[in-house]
Structure formats: C-alpha cells, structure tokens
DOTORGU-225629 format. One record per residue (C-alpha): x, y, z. Coordinates in steps of 0.5 Angstrom, whole numbers, padded with zeros to 4 digits, always signed. Example, Ala and Ser with C-alpha at 12.3 -4.5 7.8 and 13.67 -1.06 7.14 Angstrom:
2
+0025-0009+0016 +0027-0002+0014 
REM end
This chain:
611
+0270+0295+0201 +0264+0290+0199 +0262+0291+0206 +0262+0298+0206 +0258+0298+0200 +0253+0293+0202 +0249+0298+0207 +0251+0305+0203 +0245+0306+0199 +0248+0310+0193 +0253+0305+0192 +0253+0301+0186 +0253+0294+0190 +0247+0296+0194 +0243+0299+0187 +0245+0293+0184 +0242+0288+0189 +0236+0293+0189 +0234+0293+0182 +0235+0286+0182 +0229+0285+0187 +0224+0289+0183 +0227+0285+0176 +0225+0279+0180 +0218+0281+0182 +0217+0283+0175 +0220+0276+0172 +0214+0272+0178 +0209+0276+0176 +0209+0275+0169 +0210+0267+0171 +0204+0268+0177 +0200+0273+0174 +0195+0275+0180 +0200+0275+0185 +0201+0280+0191 +0207+0283+0193 +0210+0284+0200 +0217+0287+0202 +0224+0286+0197 +0230+0289+0200 +0237+0288+0199 +0241+0283+0204 +0248+0282+0206 +0249+0277+0200 +0244+0279+0195 +0236+0280+0196 +0229+0277+0197 +0222+0278+0195 +0216+0276+0199 +0210+0274+0195 +0202+0272+0196 +0203+0267+0190 +0197+0265+0185 +0200+0258+0185 +0206+0255+0188 +0213+0256+0185 +0218+0250+0185 +0225+0250+0185 +0225+0247+0178 +0222+0254+0176 +0228+0258+0178 +0232+0257+0171 +0225+0260+0168 +0225+0266+0173 +0233+0268+0171 +0231+0267+0164 +0226+0272+0164 +0230+0277+0169 +0236+0277+0164 +0232+0279+0159 +0229+0285+0163 +0236+0287+0164 +0237+0286+0156 +0232+0291+0155 +0235+0296+0159 +0229+0298+0162 +0230+0305+0165 +0229+0306+0173 +0224+0311+0173 +0222+0315+0179 +0215+0319+0181 +0213+0322+0187 +0205+0323+0189 +0202+0326+0194 +0200+0321+0200 +0192+0321+0197 +0194+0320+0190 +0200+0314+0192 +0194+0311+0196 +0190+0311+0190 +0195+0309+0186 +0197+0303+0190 +0189+0301+0190 +0189+0301+0183 +0196+0297+0183 +0191+0292+0187 +0197+0291+0192 +0193+0291+0200 +0200+0289+0203 +0204+0295+0200 +0198+0299+0202 +0198+0297+0209 +0205+0299+0210 +0204+0305+0206 +0199+0307+0211 +0203+0305+0217 +0209+0310+0213 +0204+0316+0213 +0202+0316+0220 +0208+0313+0223 +0213+0319+0220 +0208+0324+0218 +0209+0323+0210 +0206+0328+0205 +0208+0324+0200 +0210+0317+0197 +0215+0315+0192 +0214+0310+0186 +0220+0306+0181 +0217+0303+0174 +0221+0299+0169 +0218+0297+0163 +0211+0295+0166 +0212+0293+0173 +0211+0299+0178 +0213+0299+0186 +0212+0303+0192 +0220+0304+0193 +0224+0310+0197 +0230+0308+0191 +0236+0310+0189 +0236+0306+0183 +0241+0305+0178 +0239+0309+0171 +0237+0302+0167 +0237+0295+0168 +0242+0294+0163 +0247+0297+0168 +0247+0290+0171 +0252+0284+0169 +0247+0279+0167 +0251+0273+0170 +0252+0277+0177 +0246+0273+0180 +0243+0267+0182 +0236+0265+0185 +0238+0261+0192 +0232+0258+0195 +0225+0259+0196 +0222+0259+0204 +0216+0261+0208 +0216+0268+0211 +0210+0271+0215 +0208+0278+0212 +0212+0283+0217 +0215+0277+0221 +0209+0276+0225 +0206+0269+0226 +0199+0272+0227 +0199+0275+0220 +0199+0271+0212 +0204+0266+0210 +0208+0269+0204 +0213+0266+0199 +0220+0269+0200 +0225+0268+0194 +0232+0269+0196 +0237+0271+0191 +0245+0272+0191 +0248+0278+0187 +0254+0282+0186 +0257+0287+0182 +0260+0281+0177 +0260+0274+0176 +0267+0273+0178 +0265+0275+0185 +0258+0271+0185 +0262+0265+0183 +0267+0266+0189 +0261+0267+0193 +0258+0261+0191 +0264+0257+0192 +0264+0259+0199 +0257+0258+0201 +0258+0250+0198 +0264+0250+0203 +0259+0252+0208 +0254+0247+0207 +0259+0241+0207 +0261+0244+0214 +0254+0245+0216 +0253+0243+0224 +0247+0240+0222 +0249+0236+0217 +0255+0234+0220 +0252+0233+0227 +0247+0227+0223 +0253+0224+0219 +0258+0224+0225 +0252+0222+0230 +0253+0229+0235 +0246+0230+0236 +0239+0229+0234 +0232+0233+0234 +0227+0228+0236 +0219+0230+0234 +0217+0226+0240 +0222+0230+0245 +0220+0237+0242 +0223+0242+0237 +0229+0246+0240 +0230+0240+0245 +0236+0236+0242 +0238+0230+0244 +0246+0229+0245 +0249+0222+0243 +0255+0219+0246 +0260+0223+0241 +0257+0229+0242 +0256+0229+0249 +0264+0228+0249 +0265+0234+0246 +0260+0238+0251 +0264+0234+0257 +0271+0236+0254 +0270+0244+0253 +0266+0243+0260 +0272+0240+0263 +0277+0245+0260 +0272+0251+0263 +0272+0248+0269 +0280+0248+0269 +0280+0255+0267 +0275+0257+0273 +0279+0253+0278 +0285+0257+0277 +0281+0263+0277 +0278+0262+0284 +0271+0260+0282 +0267+0256+0286 +0262+0252+0284 +0255+0251+0285 +0249+0247+0283 +0242+0250+0283 +0235+0248+0280 +0232+0249+0273 +0225+0251+0276 +0224+0257+0281 +0218+0260+0284 +0215+0266+0279 +0216+0271+0284 +0223+0271+0284 +0223+0274+0276 +0218+0279+0279 +0223+0281+0284 +0229+0281+0279 +0225+0286+0274 +0226+0280+0269 +0219+0278+0268 +0217+0284+0263 +0223+0283+0259 +0223+0275+0259 +0216+0273+0260 +0214+0272+0252 +0220+0268+0252 +0219+0263+0258 +0215+0257+0258 +0208+0257+0261 +0208+0258+0268 +0206+0252+0272 +0201+0253+0278 +0200+0249+0284 +0192+0249+0287 +0190+0248+0293 +0183+0246+0295 +0179+0252+0299 +0173+0250+0303 +0168+0256+0303 +0164+0257+0310 +0157+0255+0311 +0158+0248+0307 +0159+0252+0300 +0162+0249+0295 +0170+0247+0295 +0174+0252+0290 +0181+0252+0287 +0186+0257+0289 +0193+0258+0287 +0198+0256+0292 +0204+0257+0288 +0207+0258+0281 +0213+0255+0278 +0217+0257+0271 +0222+0253+0268 +0228+0259+0268 +0231+0262+0263 +0237+0264+0266 +0241+0262+0272 +0243+0269+0275 +0237+0270+0280 +0239+0263+0283 +0246+0265+0284 +0243+0272+0287 +0240+0267+0292 +0246+0263+0294 +0250+0270+0295 +0244+0272+0300 +0244+0266+0304 +0248+0269+0309 +0252+0276+0311 +0258+0276+0307 +0264+0280+0308 +0268+0285+0304 +0273+0280+0305 +0269+0275+0301 +0270+0279+0295 +0270+0278+0290 +0266+0272+0290 +0266+0268+0284 +0260+0263+0283 +0261+0258+0277 +0255+0253+0274 +0254+0250+0268 +0247+0251+0268 +0241+0248+0264 +0236+0254+0262 +0230+0254+0258 +0227+0259+0253 +0221+0258+0249 +0223+0260+0242 +0219+0261+0236 +0218+0254+0233 +0220+0257+0227 +0226+0260+0229 +0229+0254+0233 +0235+0251+0228 +0240+0246+0230 +0244+0247+0236 +0244+0255+0234 +0237+0256+0236 +0235+0252+0242 +0229+0252+0248 +0233+0248+0252 +0241+0249+0253 +0247+0249+0258 +0250+0255+0259 +0257+0256+0262 +0255+0261+0267 +0258+0265+0272 +0257+0271+0277 +0262+0275+0280 +0260+0279+0286 +0265+0285+0287 +0266+0291+0290 +0266+0298+0286 +0274+0298+0286 +0274+0291+0283 +0270+0291+0277 +0275+0293+0272 +0280+0288+0275 +0274+0283+0275 +0272+0285+0268 +0279+0284+0265 +0280+0277+0268 +0274+0275+0265 +0276+0278+0258 +0283+0275+0259 +0279+0268+0260 +0276+0269+0253 +0282+0270+0249 +0286+0264+0253 +0280+0259+0251 +0280+0262+0244 +0287+0262+0243 +0287+0255+0245 +0282+0253+0240 +0285+0257+0234 +0280+0262+0234 +0282+0269+0231 +0277+0272+0228 +0273+0276+0233 +0272+0282+0237 +0268+0285+0242 +0262+0289+0242 +0260+0293+0248 +0253+0295+0248 +0251+0301+0252 +0244+0304+0254 +0242+0310+0250 +0239+0316+0254 +0236+0319+0248 +0231+0313+0246 +0224+0315+0247 +0223+0308+0250 +0229+0308+0254 +0225+0308+0261 +0222+0301+0258 +0228+0298+0256 +0233+0300+0261 +0233+0302+0269 +0232+0309+0269 +0239+0311+0273 +0243+0316+0268 +0249+0316+0273 +0250+0308+0275 +0250+0307+0266 +0255+0313+0265 +0259+0309+0271 +0259+0302+0270 +0261+0304+0262 +0266+0308+0264 +0269+0301+0268 +0268+0296+0262 +0271+0301+0257 +0277+0302+0262 +0277+0294+0262 +0277+0293+0254 +0282+0298+0254 +0287+0295+0258 +0285+0288+0255 +0288+0291+0248 +0283+0286+0244 +0279+0290+0239 +0272+0293+0240 +0267+0297+0238 +0261+0301+0241 +0254+0301+0240 +0248+0305+0243 +0241+0302+0246 +0243+0294+0246 +0245+0293+0253 +0242+0289+0258 +0236+0292+0262 +0241+0292+0268 +0247+0294+0266 +0252+0295+0260 +0254+0288+0256 +0259+0285+0252 +0259+0281+0246 +0265+0277+0243 +0263+0277+0236 +0266+0271+0232 +0267+0271+0224 +0266+0263+0222 +0270+0260+0217 +0263+0260+0213 +0263+0267+0213 +0257+0269+0219 +0258+0273+0224 +0256+0269+0231 +0255+0272+0238 +0259+0267+0241 +0259+0269+0248 +0256+0275+0252 +0258+0279+0259 +0254+0284+0263 +0256+0289+0269 +0250+0289+0273 +0249+0295+0278 +0241+0294+0279 +0238+0287+0280 +0242+0287+0287 +0239+0293+0290 +0232+0290+0287 +0234+0283+0292 +0237+0287+0297 +0244+0284+0296 +0249+0287+0301 +0256+0285+0304 +0259+0288+0310 +0265+0293+0308 +0271+0295+0312 +0267+0301+0315 +0263+0296+0318 +0257+0299+0314 +0253+0295+0309 +0254+0296+0302 +0251+0294+0295 +0256+0289+0291 +0256+0290+0283 +0255+0283+0279 +0259+0281+0273 +0255+0276+0268 +0260+0272+0264 +0260+0266+0260 +0266+0265+0256 +0264+0258+0252 +0257+0261+0251 +0252+0255+0252 +0254+0248+0250 +0249+0248+0244 +0251+0254+0240 +0258+0253+0242 +0259+0246+0240 +0255+0248+0233 +0261+0253+0232 +0266+0248+0234 +0263+0243+0229 +0263+0248+0223 +0270+0251+0225 +0274+0244+0225 +0269+0242+0219 +0268+0235+0224 +0275+0234+0224 +0277+0236+0231 +0284+0236+0234 +0286+0229+0238 +0284+0232+0245 +0277+0234+0243 +0276+0228+0238 +0270+0223+0240 +0274+0217+0238 +0282+0219+0239 +0285+0213+0236 +0282+0207+0231 +0286+0201+0231 +0285+0197+0224 +0288+0190+0224 +0289+0188+0216 +0286+0181+0218 +0282+0178+0223 +0289+0174+0225 +0291+0181+0229 +0285+0182+0232 +0288+0180+0239 +0293+0185+0238 +0289+0190+0236 +0284+0189+0242 +0290+0189+0247 +0292+0196+0244 +0285+0199+0245 +0285+0196+0252 +0292+0199+0254 +0289+0206+0251 +0283+0206+0255 +0287+0204+0261 +0291+0211+0259 +0284+0215+0259 +0285+0214+0251 +0278+0214+0247 +0280+0208+0243 +0276+0203+0239 +0277+0197+0234 +0275+0196+0227 +0273+0189+0227 +0268+0189+0222 +0270+0184+0216 +0271+0190+0211 +0278+0190+0207 +0283+0194+0210 +0282+0200+0204 +0275+0200+0206 +0276+0200+0213 +0281+0206+0212 +0276+0210+0207 +0270+0209+0213 +0274+0211+0219 +0277+0217+0215 +0270+0219+0213 +0268+0219+0220 +0274+0224+0221 +0278+0220+0227 +0284+0223+0228 +0289+0217+0228 +0288+0211+0225 +0293+0205+0227 +0294+0200+0222 +0297+0193+0225 +0299+0187+0222 +0304+0182+0222 +0310+0186+0223 +0307+0191+0227 +0304+0185+0232 +0311+0182+0232 +0315+0188+0233 +0310+0191+0238 +0309+0197+0234 +0303+0201+0230 +0303+0204+0224 +0300+0211+0225 +0296+0215+0219 +0293+0221+0221 +0287+0225+0219 +0289+0230+0213 +0296+0227+0212 +0299+0223+0207 +0305+0220+0210 +0304+0214+0215 +0309+0213+0220 +0311+0206+0224 +0313+0207+0231 +0314+0203+0237 +0307+0202+0241 +0309+0206+0247 +0312+0211+0243 +0306+0212+0240 +0302+0212+0247 +0307+0218+0250 +0306+0222+0243 +0298+0221+0244 +0298+0223+0251 +0302+0229+0250 +0297+0231+0245 +0291+0230+0250 +0295+0233+0255 +0297+0240+0252 +0291+0240+0248 +0295+0241+0242 +0290+0244+0235 +0295+0239+0230 
REM end
C-alpha cells in the first residue's frame, strides 16, 4: 500500500513528506538566517532539502533542527496556496531573495509556457511549490520523521554548478513505521558491502590507484573465481565458446558500431599515436595523429569482429561467444561507490549470433540461465524489466535507431520469450538500448534496495553497421541478430550484491575459507596441520589457527570472520582421528570421524549447497 502512496501526490504519505520538507527548510532558515534554498522533494523513504548555507551545519545540530520542526508542527500552521501571474511570481521570488528558485522558475515558464506559478506559505515560511499539501502542520505525527544525514549535492545535479548542502530525512505516516524502517536500515548498514569488504578483506580502494578502481584481495578474488567457475560451467553446458579479446581498440570501431555518440562522455580519454611528418623543401617536422585508441567501455564490438573474421554458415548458428571481459567507464568521481559504481569492471559477457527463427528460443535459454543461477544462490525476489523504444518520444531519432518495423518485430520476439519463461516482468517505454529492446533483471536486496543485477539486449542494428553476414540455406547472405547477455552482470556489482545478501556469511562452496582448524593447545598443532594438508589435497580451502589466543578467543575471532566450518581438535579428536564441527550460526557442535567430515564438506562444495 505504501509503495502506491509514495508517488501519489494526493496520498497522505506524499503530503506528509512534502510538508516536512517545507518545515525542515523553515527550521534551517531560523537556525541559519541568510541561507538560500534549492529543491526539497519527497523521496522513497522521506525527503531532502538543498541549501546554500550562511554557515556550515553539523550532525550535532540535527536534534536542534528536529526540535524546531516539532514545534512548528505543534503550532498547526495552515498550508496556504497562492497562484500568481508569471511576472508577479518572478517579482515575488526576487523579493524572497532566492536566486536558485528564480532560475528554476524562469526555466519552468520558458520550457512549459506557464502563465502562472504557485506558492505555499505556512507561518512565516514561503516557498515556490506546486503542492499539494495537508491542511496544516498539525496533521503530521511529530514522531514520524528523523534527520538522517548531511551531504553535498550540486545544484541541478550538474558538477559545473554550485555545491549545495543537502539534508536527508526519513519520514512515514507514524512513529511506528519510522521505527521499523530505521531498524531495517541499521541491519542494512551492518550488511553494507563497503563495510564488510573492509572487515573481511575482500577489496580495497586505493587513492594511489584511483577512484572506482578496486583492488581485489585474496578473499575477494576467491569470490570472483567461484562465480566465474560457475558461469563457465553453465556456459559449457549450453554450448558457448570462450574467447579472449584486448581491453583496448581503435576508436574508429565505435564510430562504425554507432556507440560513440552515446558513450563518448563515459569513456576514458582517447590515446593518440603520433608520427612525425617531414614537410617539403626543408620545412619543419610536424606531428600528425596516426591512430587513436581507447579503453573499451563494452565487449560487443570485439566479439563482432571475431564473428566477422571468417565467412559464416547458417549451420554454425547460433554461435555463442563468451568472455569475462574487462571494460572501463569514466564514471563521475562523485558517483563511484564501493563495488556498485566503478570505473573498471569485469563482465560476465556473451553474444549470441542467431537467425531470425532462433531469436525466441535463444532468448528463452538466456532467461532460464538467469533463473538457474538465482535459484542456486537462493535469490528469489526478482522480476524482468522489458525496456522498449518510444515512437512518441520527440528525441526518439537521437536515442534510438530509426527502424519502426524492426523495433516492433524484435520487441514482440522478446515479449514472447518472456511469456514462455513464466518469470514475472513488466514493460517500460523509452528505456531500450539504442540498437534494440532491453531486458533488465531487477532484484530486491535484503537491505531494501532494488538493483539492476543483469542486463540483456536484442540487437538488430549494429550487425548491419558492421556488415555482419552469414550464408543461409538458400546460399544467399543474411544478417544475424545478436543477443547480448550477462546473467552474473559484472564481478563488481554481483559480488557487492552477494556480500550484502549473505551478510558476508557465505555458504561453504563460496566461502574464501571453507574450514578453519582450531587446536585447543599447541600440543595438537601437528594434528591440525595434518588435517589442513589433507583437505588442501582435496581442494578444500582450509587453514589452521596457530595463534597463541585462548580457545574461546580463537572461536570468537573466527566466528566474527564468518567462516562456515570451525574444526575444534584436542586430545580426544587427535587420538580418535576425529574433528568437532562447529558451524556458523548453529549452536550444536558435532563430533565425527575426519573422513566422514571430508566427505560431508566435499558434498557441500560439489553440490553448491546453500546451508
């Protein structure tokens, strides 16, 4: 119910959040007179407001601001609307001394041809606002909100503009709803992949290397390797052929494919290879650009050149080329975050070259591979998002290849495959790739976010631009269709998702350390080492805790590291060739013969069991 309300401007929840944004601005202006206002909209879990502050605010002042907000609520100030003709409205904003509001007002009038603007007043506070609002501030539960954080934000989201101060706050209809949400948020913070990535030594971001360029530590590399091994097995079973391509290419390739106009701003600067050219009649030697290269932002053009490397027959199709390929995108420094938004990433990429008749079956196989992967990992809460072109978009010719018949045909084929899959999906207009319809797998995380975990496309345009052909049964050249697919997305985003999903406590097959042997004293260290040696011969990732800590501290330390299987060994275990197994999250210990344990853990690894 709340999901429906949060975007419904007439719902109470929306108007509570909208009203609180005004009340927050009112309170801040009382504490920091002379500050200027930006935007203050409701958002999914509350609201925010942007300011140019007369002097900085700190988190220590949040309580003072909240106290003033509750006082304003207690006053039951009416929200009073006033509509003014555009000239009077601009004069009013000028009198308010709000230059950012004026800039936005002028844009609204110009862009939308408005003849008037609306304002809302409560108490002494006045804001340009479309509304709607509650009748008065007293309709808001004074315990239903909490200021969450303070951050920097560029005016209008443009790094060329002024940096403003943004105050975020949670808000719900009741205090009880707020308390439940905050508790869930605290759980999300405990699972945050950046926090766990540091504590469990999965990855680091080093300023000497650069923002958005993670360094994978040994434990994190194991996570990558295990996911990649799993996908290689899936792809082998589905008759994919693996290829390897370079991370760099001539920029001309992206001109041919048509990617450059859409991706240039997200690409690293081009690398120019110069050559010296001697001028006639002894003139000065000049430098000339011989070639231009760039780090690739995607793998598909390289795979297209592999397809084009020889004459293809229809008997070779579908041709499925797979690669865990490194790609690079120059994300804005303010947007990079942990592993979720990075500048260098490794993608579970593949391209399927197929005939028109094979499109539906191949897309269906791709969706079933997604479902198999997610089921194995215990991921249940997902749906597909089918992004189509929008023929009514005035910028459609700039955003999409202008071939209405091809769009309708390929969208229909994708839609049929999705219907056959039985997986939930919804359609959205205007969000397709420039060369064809797109299907994103949207996953709800345990922390409450919705993430795009995988993207797939059906490409009808680029093969023609590159002249890709195969010889059909009629002995004539035909154009292939290309399915772009990446069920495990990028290592970076997928591992970040899994860290948070499992809270760092991975199942045995995926855990960087699968078993830790803990001798109760130094006397039993030889037996512990012998167990580790035998397990490593069986390709079980085992280690021994040979620290001088007490047995209880060793157990606490390794439990904190979220190791799934702790093997306690002492005199009884050593004499009987046994181990006492203590599993993560399970209170009861179990003593068994060492060979019985080896078979047990090998089965957990082989079957990739979740428990």
